[in-house]
Phi, psi and omega in degrees: 000128179264128186277134180282347180260008183296137178277133176279099180227140176286118179246148180290145177285136180278151178248172178103268180268151181281341186266356181298138181220117176262135180221152168245124183242136176277128180267317178202197182303323185246343184254141181228156181235136177262125175245139172240115178060033180086356178256135183285129180250342185200140173232129175181202180289164182299318181296319181295317181295319179295324178293317176292328177300317178296319175299308179295335184271000181296143179283152178272090184262101181297326182292315178297322178293317179302311183297320179293326175293319174295323177296314179301318175301318183291326177290330180289324186291000000 
């Protein structure tokens, strides 16, 4: 179902499942809804929804996570 009020925003492509879909829908003058696979995940301003879409769309980069973990362990020692 295509929403007639969808905001045209560049959203990151989701990884993991091939059917994952992020959309931002305009609810009224100031409120927007961020949906993931048709379920509302967040309601707020357009900028807040766009910021959260970027966070939800980050790829699961295991190598980068491992490097960050190693750095934090070295800082603790």
